[in-house]
N, C-alpha and C positions, 0 to 999 in steps of 0.2 A: 493259327493250329500250335497244337502243343509241342513245345521243344523249339518253337521257333525263336529267333532272336527278335527282340523290340528294335525296328530300326529307329536310330536318333542322329541328328535330328528330323523333324517331320519331314522336310524337302527329300529325304533318302526314299520317298516313295509312298508314305504311310502320312495318314491324317493325323491332324492331333487328336481327335476322338479315341482311335484305335492305339494311339500311344498313351491315354489316360487310361484306355482298358487295360494296356500291357502293364502298367504301375499298377492297378487295383485290382490284377484278376487273381485268383485264389493260385493257390501255391500248391506244390504237389503235399498230399496228405493232410490239405486244409477241408477243416470241417464247416467250415463256414459260421461258426458260432466264437463269441468270446468266452473265456475263462469267467466263472463265476466268481471266483476270488483272486485274492493275489498270492497265494502259498506259493508260488514258484516265481514270485518278483512282477515285473511288468511285464504285460504281453508282449510276446516274440515279435520277432519280424513277419514269421511265417505264419503268423496269425493277424495281423493288421491287415487292412485293407484302407484305401482313401476313403476319407471321411469327408462327406458333403461337400462332394465333386461339383454338385450346379452353384452352390455358393463360390468355387473358386472361378467358375465359369462367368459367374457375375462381377467377380470382382475384375476379371481381367476385361471384359467386355467395358466396366465403367472407365477405364483409361482412355478408350477410345473416345466418349464423351468429353473426359479430362483434358486430352489433345485438342480436341475440337476447338473447346472453348479459350483455350490458352492460345490457338491461332488465330481465331477472330480478335484477341487481346491483343497480339502481337498486328495486327493490321489495323486499329485505331489507337492505341494506347501508349501514351507517352509517359516512363516512371520518372522522367526531369520535372514534372510538373508537381511531383511528389516533395519535392527538396529546393527547386530554385527559388530563388527570392520573388516575390510578387510586388509590384507597385500598390497605389493607393487606389487603383480603380482594378487589381486583380487583375492585373495582366503581368506576363512572368517576363523576368530579364534572362534574356540569351534565347526566346524561344519566339516564332511569330516574328512580327512586326519590330521586334525589340533585339532580335539574332544578333545585331550587332553592338547590344548595350547590354553586356553582361552582369554591370554590377550595380549594386544597389545602395543607394545612399541617399541622406535624408536633405532637404531642402525647407527652406523658411517656408511655412505658411502665411503669407501675408495678410491673411483676414484675421487671422488670431492675434498676429504682434501688431499689428496699426490698430483693434479692435480700443484698446482703454487711451490710446490717442485719440482716434475718432471721434469716441465718447466724450473725451474732454473737451475738444474742440465745437461739438455740437449741441452739447448741452452745456456750455457756457454761457454766463451772463449777456457777453456780448452776442453771440449768436439766437441766445433767447427774445432779448428786447428786438433783432432785427425781424427775427421770424414773424414777431406780435402783429405784426405790420402788413404783413405780404400773406401769411395763412388764412384760411378760414377760420373760423369758432370752432368747429369740430376737430378740423384738421391740428390745431394750435392744441388743442384740448388732448389728441391723440399723441400729438409731441411731448408734450407735457410730461404724458402717463409714461413715455418709452424711457423716456432721462428721467424720470422719479422725481420731479422739480414737484409736482403738487399730488398729492393720497389720490392711490388710485390701487385697484386689485392686483394688479401685477407686482406691486411696493409695499416693502415693509418698514421705508425710510430712503430718505434722499441719498444720490451718489457720493461719496466722499472722495470725489476728483477734486486736483486744483483748480482753482476756479481762474478764468480770463475775462478781464473786463475792458480791453479794447481791442482793435483791429491790428494793431501795432504789438503788442504782447501775443496776441494769438501768432504772429509773424514769425515772431522770436522763437515761441513754444514747436508751432509744427517744424522751425527750421533745427530746433536743437532735438527733438525728437527722432524725426528723420534721420538726423545724421548720426544717433548711435544705430537705427536699424541699416543703413546703407554704408556705415563705415565698415573698412578693412580689419579693422581690432576690435575684437569683442571684451577691452579693457570699461567701455565707456556702459556697455549694456547694462552692468550689474551697479553701477555707481549711484548712489544715492543723490537725488534732486529733486528737491521739492518743489520743481515747475513740472516735472513727468511724471507718469504714472511707472510706476517699477515694476522691475522684473523678479521673479522668486527662481533661482536659479535651479531650487529641489524641483519646484514643478514643471520648468523647463526642459530639466533633463530628465524626468519621471512620466512625464505624461505626450511620452512622443507622439502618439498618434493625433494629438489636439493641436502641437505646435509645430509640427514637421509635415511635409509631403515625402513620403518614401516612393524615390524614383529609380527608374533604371539608365545609366548613364554609361558612357565607352571604357573601354577597360585598358585603352595607350599606357595610361598611369596607375594602375591598380586604384588602389584608395587615396593613394595620392591627389585629390581634386585640386585644380590650381585654383588660385585667387583670379577674380574677374581680373585684376590689374594683369597677370600674368598670361592671360589666352593672347596668342599668337595672333590670331584673327579678330584685333578688337572690331572691325568693321560686319561681322558676324554677331558681334554683342546685341542684346535684343531690349526692349525696354518695356516695362508695366506699369502704367498708371493704375492705382488704388483708387477703388470706389466700393462702396457697402456692397455685398450680394443681393440678387435681385429679391429675395424673400427676407431681405432685413428689415427691421424695424425703423432703422434710420436714413433708409434711401431716400425717401422722399424730402426729408428734411436736409441732407448732403445734396441731393441734386438742386435744392431751391437756394442755399448756400452760395452755391457754387455757378449757378448758371443765371439765377434771375437778377436783372438789371437792378431790382430794388434796392437789393443786398449792396450794402458800401462795398467799397471797390478792396479795402485792405482784407477783407474777408473772402471775397471770389479769388483773390490772387495768393491768399492763403492755402486754400483748396484743389491750386489748379497744380502747377507744374512741381511745387513741392513733393507731392505723393510722388513721384515717379521712381520705379528700382529699375537697375541694370540685371539682365539675366543671360543665363550662358546662351551658346548660339544653337542652333537646332540640329546640329550635325552632333554635338555633344549629349543636350539632354532634350532629346524628340518629344517633347512635350509643348503646351502653350507658355509661354512665358510665363505667369503669375506661378507654374511650377518648378520652375529651374531658377528662383531665386536663392542665392547663399543665407545661410546664418551668420550673421559677424563672429570672428573669434569662433568658428567651426573648424576641426580638420575629423580627420577620419582613420581608424586603424585596422588593419587586415582583420577578417574572420573568416568562418569554414565557407567553403560553398558560394562564394563571391559576395558577400554580405559585407559592409562596409560601416562601422558602428561610431558613432559619433565619440568625439574627444576633444576638450577644450584645448585650447592655445595657450601658451606662456603668459601670453597678453592677461587673457580673460583667469588664469589660473592665479595669477599676481593680484591682480583685482579682486580677488573673492579669498584671497589668503589660506589658510590651512583646510577652510571648508571644500576648498574644492576639489582635492581626491574623494573626500566622503559622497559628493555630488555625482563623480564619475562611477563610483562603484555602483549607484544605483542608475546609470546611464539605460537608456532603453529597455525593454520589456525582459530581456535576458541578462539585465546586471552585469554587463562585461566591460571590464577596464583592461587595460595596460598591464598593471601587475597580477589582474586573474589570469588572465593569459598564459602570463609567463609561468606562473604559480603550477598552472595543468601542466603545462610543458614541462615543467621540471620535475612533477610529479610521474611522468610518463616517461620522462628519460630515467629517472630512480629505476622504475620497473625495467627497461633495457639493459641500464648497465647492470641491474642483476640477474638474468636471465639464467649463467651459467648456474647459481644458487637454485634457480626455481628448477630447475630439472631435477638436480640434486633432493630437492623438497617434494618434488612428486613421486619420485622414487622413495624414498622415505616412509613417505605420506602410507603409499600401500603397504609399505613393512610395517610400520604402526598399526594396520590395519588388520594385517595378519596377526601380529600379536594381541592387538587387542581379540582377536577371536580365539588365540590360543588360552588367554586367561578367562575370557567368556567361559569355555570350555570345563574350568575347575571354579571359578567363581560365581557363577551365574547367579546361585543361590544365596550367596552372601549380598551380592547386589540386589535380587527383588526383594529379600526379606527387609535388608535396609531400606531399601527405597517405599515397604507396607510401613515400616516402620514410621519413615519420615511424615507417610499422607497422616498417620494417626497424632502426628506430634504436630502438625501443621492446624488439624482440626481442633483438637485439645488447645492449643497454645495459642491459635485464633480466637476462641472461645473466652483463655483467659484473658487476654489484651482485651477484648469488647467489655467483658463481665468488671473489668478492674476501670476502665473506660470511664463506663457508666455510672460508677461510685466514687471517682475522682476529686477530691476538693481542689477550688482553687488555689493555685499558688502552691501545690504539692506535686511534685514528680511522677510520671508514670510506675516508675521504679520504685518509688518511697510508696506509694498507693497500694503497689502489688505484694510488697513485703509488709506492710501493715495488714492486711487482708489474708494472707499468707502464714502471718502470727496467728492471728484471731481465728483462722478455721482449725490451725493446731491446737491452740489454748479448747476452741470449742469442743473439740474432739476429746482433749483430755477432761472436759468437765464434765461430758455426756458420759464416758467411760465411768467416772467416779460417782454421778448421779445414779448411775445402775447398781454400782456395789454399796450406796452408801444407805442406811436404814430411813433416813429423816431427811429430807429435802426442802421442807415446807418454810423453814423458817428464811429462808431465802427469796426474797421479793426483788426481780431484775427489773421490775417498773422504773425507767427513769423518763422522768418530764422536766423540760426546761434546762435550768443548769445543774439538775441532781442532785439539790442540797437536800431532797426527802430521799434519796436513792439508800437503800438499806439491805442491797444485795448482797451476796459471798463472793465477788470478783476479788481477787487476789494476785492477777498479775498486771502488768502495764500493757501500754499497746505494742510497746517490742519485745512482750514475752517475759519481762523481767520479774522477779517474785518480791511483793509489797515489805515493808519495812514495818510490823507491829508500832501500833500508833503509842504502845506504853512502852517502847524500848526508845534508848537515845543512841543506839550505834547500828550500824555505822553511822547514821546522821542524827544531830540533836535536835530537837525543835521544840516548840509551846503547844504545839495543838495537842494537848492531852482530852481524856474522856472528865477528866475533872475540870479542865477548862470550860470544855464546849460539851456540857452533857446533852444538850440536843442534837448533837452532830450524828451521834452511833458511830462513835468511832471504837467500833470492837474489832478485836482481832488484828489482822492485816489486810483487812477489806477497804475496796477503793472507798471514799468519800467526796463530798465537796465544802468540808466545813468554812463557816464565815463567807459562803458563795462568795470565793477568791478568783475563780476561774470560770472557764466557759465549761466545763463540768466536770466529772468524777475524776481524783489523784489519787497518789499515795507516796512517799518515801520509799526509794527502791532498799533494796540490799547491796545493792552495786556501789562501792566507795565512789565510784567516777562520776556517777551520774544520781545527784538529789531527790530529782524528784521528777513524775512523767505521769499524764494523763491515762487514763483508761477507758477500757469501754466495757457495756454491762456483757454479763456471761450471754452466750448462744448469739451474740451480736458480730456479724462478719463485714458488713457493709454502714459503717456507722454513718450517719446525718452530719454534713458540714453545716457549723454557723455561720459560716461566713461565704456561703453559696458553693457551689460546683464547676468545674471547669467546661464542665458543659451545661448551658443554661437552659437549657427550654427540656420540662419533664418526659413531652414527647420523645424528644432524641434519647434522652437516656432510659427509656423504657423501651426502645425500641434496639438499642446495641444490648441491654438486657436480653430481649427475648433471642437477639442473634445468638449472645453467646450459649443460653440455654439449647438456642439448635443446632449449634454445633457441636457441642457435648453429647447430645443425643444419635447426630452423624457419627461422632467418635466411636460413641458406644454400638453403633449399627456397625460400623466398620470392623470393629472388634468382632461383632458375632458372624458377619461373612467371612474373616478371614479364616475365623476357627471353622466353621462349617464348610467352608472351601479350602481346607487343607489339604487333603487330597487331591483336590483338581492342580491348585497350587504346583503342589510337590510332583505334580504329572507335567505343568507347562514348563518348570525348571528343566527337569530330565530332557524334554522335548526340546528346549532352546540349546542344552548340552550337547545334544544328539545332531542338531543343526550347526552347532559352530564345530564339531568334530568332522562334520561333511565338508564344511570351507577348508578346514584346516588339512585335509586328505585330499581334498579337490580345488587347490589353487588357482587351477585353470579357468574355472567356471566363472571366474571374476573376468574372462577375457569376452563373456556374454554380454553384461550390459556395457562394456565398454565399446563393444561393436555395435550396439543398440543404439549409443549415443553418436559414436561417427555416422553412423548412415540416418540417424535422426537430424542431426544438424545439416549435413550436405543434402540432405531431400529439403529439408526446411528452407534453407538458403537459395536451392533453387526454384523451389515453390514462392518462394517468397519475389521472386525477380519474376515468374510469369505473372502471377495475381498483382503485380504492380502496373503490367501492362492494363489488366481488366479495371483495375478501380479508379487508373487515371483516363478512363474514356468518359468524360462528364461531357453529357449531351447537352447542345446549345438550349434545348429547352426546359433545362432542369431550374433555374432560377428567370424569373419574370424578365422581361427587355423594357418594362412599363418605366415612367418617371412619376417621379412622388415628390409632392408638397412639402412634407415634414421628415424628420427624421424618424419617428413614431411611426411612420405608416412603412416607410422604409424597414425598419430594424425592430420593432415591434418594442412591447414595455414588459414587464415580470408577469402581466395578465392575460397581453393578446402578442401573438407572433405577428410579426411582420411579412410582409410582400417578398423580402429577399431571404428567410430564413423559416418558411414553414414547416420545412422538413429536415430530418438529419439524415449526412452530414451537412450541414447550414453553412447556405453561403452569406454575404454580409452588404449592408448597404454604404454605398461610399457620395459623398456631397461630390456633385458634378458641375465644374465649372460656368458650363454654356458655352454656346457658341455664338460671340456677338457679330461674326459675318454671316450668320443666317439670317433667313428672313422669316421663319417660322421655329424657332427653337423653344421648347417648354421650359427651359430655364430662362434665357434673354430674350426670349420674345422676337420682335423683330428689328434686328440691327442693333439691340441694346433696349430697345423700347416695349415695355411691359406693360403697357396701358392696356385695361382692360382682358389682361388673363391674369392667372394666379398661377407664379413662378413654382415650375416642379424642377427641384434642383437635386435630385437625389433619385442613384441608380443602384442597381444590384450586380454584384459580381459572383461567380459562382463558388463553390468549395475546390479543395484541390483534388478530391476524391469523393466517389460514389460507390453505393454499392446495388448490384442489381443480379438477375438472376443467375447471369455468366460467373458474376464472382460467387453466389451463394452454392452454385454446383463444384467450383473449382475448390471453396473454402470445405464444402463435406467431405471431397476427394481427400484432403490433407487430414481433415479427422479420422478419414477410415484408415489412411495410411500409417498415421499417428498410432491410432489405437491397433493397430498389425503390429507393426514394430515391437509394442509392449508387449502383444500376445506371444508372438513370437520368443521373445524372451523370456518369459513365467515358462511357457509350454517346455522350453531345451533344459532351464534351471530345474524344474519339476521333474523330466524323464532322467536326467542325471541324478538328479538326489535319489530317486526311485530305485538306478541302478545301483547306485552306492549301497541304500536303506537295505536292500535284499541278497547283499553280498556277504556271502562268511564273513565272519567275525574276523577271521586269522588273515584274511585277503583284502580286508578295509584299506584302502588307501594306496593298495599296491599299482593300481590302473586307474585310470581316468576315460570316462565315456560320454566324456561333453560332445566330442566329433560326432560321435554316434549319434547319440542324444539330435543332436543338429540335423543329420541327416533323416533321421528317422521322421523326424517332425516336420521337415520341409518336405519331406517324401510322402506322406500317408495323412497328414493333418493341416496343410495348410487351408483348405476349404473350412474346415472347422474354424480355425482360429478366425479367417476371415467372416465367417457367420456372426462370431462374437463380438469381433471390431466394429461391423456394421452396427450390431445393438447399440455400442457403445456411442458410435459416431452419430446417429440418428439422437440417440438423448442429448447429446452435448449439441447438437445441430437446434434442437427445440429451445435448449437453453438461451443458445446464444440467439435467437429468434426472439426472446423475453427480452433480452438485452437490447435488443437491438429496436421493441417496440418500444421498451422502457424509452430510450432515445428520443425516440419520435413522439413522445407523448410529453416527454418534459420540453420539447421544440415547439410542439404545440398548446404549451403551457397548461396539459393538463394533467395537474400534479398528482390529482386522485387516482387516474388510471397507471398513470408513473410508477405508484408504490406499487400499485397492485401488479404489476408487472413486474417487479424487481420483486415482492412477495412470490409468484408463481416462479421464476427464476430460482429463488434460494430452494423453494419445494424440488424443484425438479433437480437441483445439483444436490440434494439429498438422495431421492432418487437413484441419480446416478453413482451415489456413491456405493449403494447397496447393490445394484447391479455389477458395479466392478467388481465386487466381493465374492458374488456368487460366479462373475465368469472366471475371475482367478481360480477358486475350486473347481471350475466346470474345465478347467484345461487342465488343473491337477488330474483330475479324473481321466480326461482325453490322453494322456501321457503313461498314465499309469494301465487304461483298460484299452484303449486304442478304440472307443468309440467315439457316436457323433457328439456334434455339439447338443443338440435335444437332450440326446438320453444322459450325458454327460452333465448337462445344466439340473436335470431331474435327478437323478443318483446325487449329485453334489448336494441340492436343495433338500433331500430328505437327510441326506446326513447330516448337514446341519441341524437340521431341526430335531435328529434322536441327541443330538450330540451339541444341543443349544449353550449349553453351561461353558463346557469346556473350550467351545470355539469363542465366547464371550470372555473367558480367563484368560485367552490366550491373547486375545486384541488387548484387553487392559494390561497385562503385561508385556507385550510387545512395544506399545507406547513406551513404556520406563525402560525397556531396554536400548530403543532407538535414542529415550534421549540421553543415555548411560553412553552408548556408543557416538555420537557426535561429541559430544562433551570430551570422550577420553582421544578420540582420533584427532581432533581440532587442538587441543591443547597441545598434546604430543608434538605434533608437529609445529606449531607456534613455538613452543620450545627449542625444538631442533632448527627451525628456519631460524629463528633468533643468534643462535650458535654460529651457526654457518655466516649469517651477516657476519659477524664479530669478526670470524676468522676472516672469509673470504672479501667483505668491503667494508672496513672498520672506520673507513671516511664518509659512508652514504648514510643518510637517514633511514633506518631500520621502518619507521613509518610505514610508507606505501607500500613496500614488499612485503612487510607483517600481513598486511591488508591480503593482498594477493595470494600470498600463502595460507591465509585462513581460508580464502574462495576455495583453492584448489582443495584442501581437507575436508572444507564442506562436501563439494564434489565426491573425493573419495568415500567419505563418512555414506552419502546416501548411495553411490553402488554398493558397500558392503552391506549396508543394513536392507536395502531391496531384495538383496540375493537371500541375504541372512532369514528376512522374516518368509519370504518364500519358501526356504528351505525348511523354515520351522511348519509352515503351513503343509507342505509336502509328507514330512514325517508325520505332521500328525493323522494325514489319513493314512498314511502305512501303517500307522499302529491299530489306526482303528479297524484297519482290514484284516490284521493279525488278531487284534483283541476278536474281533468278532469269527475269526476263524478259528481262534483258539492253536495258532500254530507261531512257528517264528523262533525256535529253540537254536538251530543251528545260524542265524543272521541276524536277530534281534539286538541290537546294541544294548549293554551290558546295564547301562543306567535306567532301559527299559522294562528289562529283565521282570523284575518284581510286579510291575503292573500286567503283563501279559499272562505270568503263572497265577499271578492272583484272580485275576478275569476266569481263566482257565478253571482253576479249582471251583470256582462259583457254577459256570457251568457243568462240570461234572458232579457238583453236588447237586444241582436240580434235576440233571439226567437219574441218578442214583434216587431220589426221593419221586421222582415219575414213574419209575421201574418198579419201584414198592407198590 
């Protein structure tokens, strides 16, 4: 009822709808219509109503869906899967079956480490001779092909392994090789010995996934994994006897050499017990024994999140010498070393130790930004005209460099060639002027062929512009080249000639006493030919550079014409930039708006990331195949074909499965290790750490919507505050701040409109991210054509998003000034931009220039202040890392100022256009804009007068 008080909160007896009606109801005296112009400034509160309330209701309801999927994620997700270490099979250390085994360490891949010695033994002369009498002809041929002992399709040459010629030698080689792999010290692992295959330390530590198994171990000792000799429960140590994998091409020959009684006993003995390895107890390393065998000479260093990275022990470093440090710098995929870790810690410590200076730098950065706004108010014109001149200089200079480069002779410098061309151009210009005044120039024939002996032109200056000495004169240089001595050389006056064919082209003696003679160019020639060749050898490249030079000069000319034609609009843009700088100077509290935006956005982003981590960590068991595969390609695919483990993005991966020799029906090891009659399938799939489903899609859309809403709120608040300031009387500008009132009006009346605009942006962004998602899917499926298509579509959507953001920003300004709904504001903004497209274009172009100047100035000033503070407060600390932090802070401060500044410029432009179209603004229009408004008003008055006549 009229006069009643709207109850709040709703629990006081009113519904949400009643309270919304109270918020949006007509005020006393409200006619229900919006003002057609802004002659009285932004629409007053008593004329405003809540805009787009249904959109606000939809926004509120969407939070219900967000919380629903978030709670579903809390029920089934585990964010620890996103960062906990994973073993070779994709299981998580510290979770599930490995909850008590939190540390990820690297154990030796016995198969890869023994492979060279196994091939040396199996493919040796003594083994080949023994197998020849045991194997069938086909099996022996297959064996020879596997060892590359005879030419076949899979080999390009024989294997360069040290040969073994007797059973005794084999026993010695095996004992020595196994001693290197099972010893406590790594000193012998890299030592050279002609009897054994050698290990490349760089490959051993850079190809971690090949030579090591990442496994989860107990956390009782951190990353200080004890050597096998120091394990307290020695009875729990396990033994693993090496044999080639079931799918190895050497397995049949190995088993024959090891078990067939027809093979000499010395060979069978060598392939038995000596290939045994000791492994950590099951309690420390909960895997099969083959995955728990330590690498000799390997220790571990602590890293984040329970990772333990390999580090060579002192004996191995001593064996390698100085090269060990370089190897360790590249250890593992992340290239972590002890020195690198301490370096990062030291840098972080420097930042923490200079936090007092950082706080002062933040303060001074804001002061510098405010000072820049004041300077911008007075010198923005100088900045812009200087920048426009620099663009012209860049085009003209770039064209000049390209032109000079296209004619640069071999052996000549770019500056030297440019100077000669410049002198030739000046001389040519003077000669053209002389020819225009001369009565008879037919006597001068400037044609030059060959070395110029027949040249009879009138060139009287050298390449450097020096005047030539007359041939009949003996001062300042005496000579014997006279017309009497060489009557056929045409030695007339002081014209350049080549008498006696003495040099490569025409020349003359100079009037400079310090320079006796110099070569010349024919008149009207700016770019002479190069007898010794050009710096750029191909004609095509030189012609392309010449064309680029002409194109740059044409663009420079067009740029000049554009600046001349757009002079009045550029002057208006400069004035509007001055007005925006005045607004920020008079209303410094407006900078709290983007700061508040950042704080809210950061807090929200952190909370959303936590909730999203539960959603994406719900990887269903059916996401990757549970089948077994015979080859690596079947599991992981290749460049053209996806594997069974990674057909979709996010991708899982295939790992080598060692089999279970205690099983009677294992796909890899068959019946208790007997693989007769089956194809061993020793590859399995591990799932990715995360997946994206529709739950996450809904949550991510909510995130995009909220982020766009935060941006919209800030833009609308700043626009309304700027509108208040713009339409305040000149003498009252800067006396009051209307930022808080602008925030209240925006949040009370226009939150629905902002939610509507933010929803549109979120939809477009969601489509763009879907294109990126499909691009990743196509790449996973090896469909590179479709992947490129989705990449292009994503770029197109990004361009469209930029256009919509620009329109939305101007629509929010319309809403702030006129209090209209989103559709009405967007329509008005669109046609306003259409009517003033050139002005908006000029503003956008100059806005980029001002942004660059602003970023450079604020960051440079902050850097200087930060360096001075470091020298005064912390002279003993290296300023490198703190200065980097100071510049990062300055960047964000610059971004705050520039975002507010550009929004103020756009708002001032719309306020100016409103005043211009209404022909008003004498009391409040800023002085720098008065001439533009008055000039337009005069044009309207003249047009009305002509119409009346």
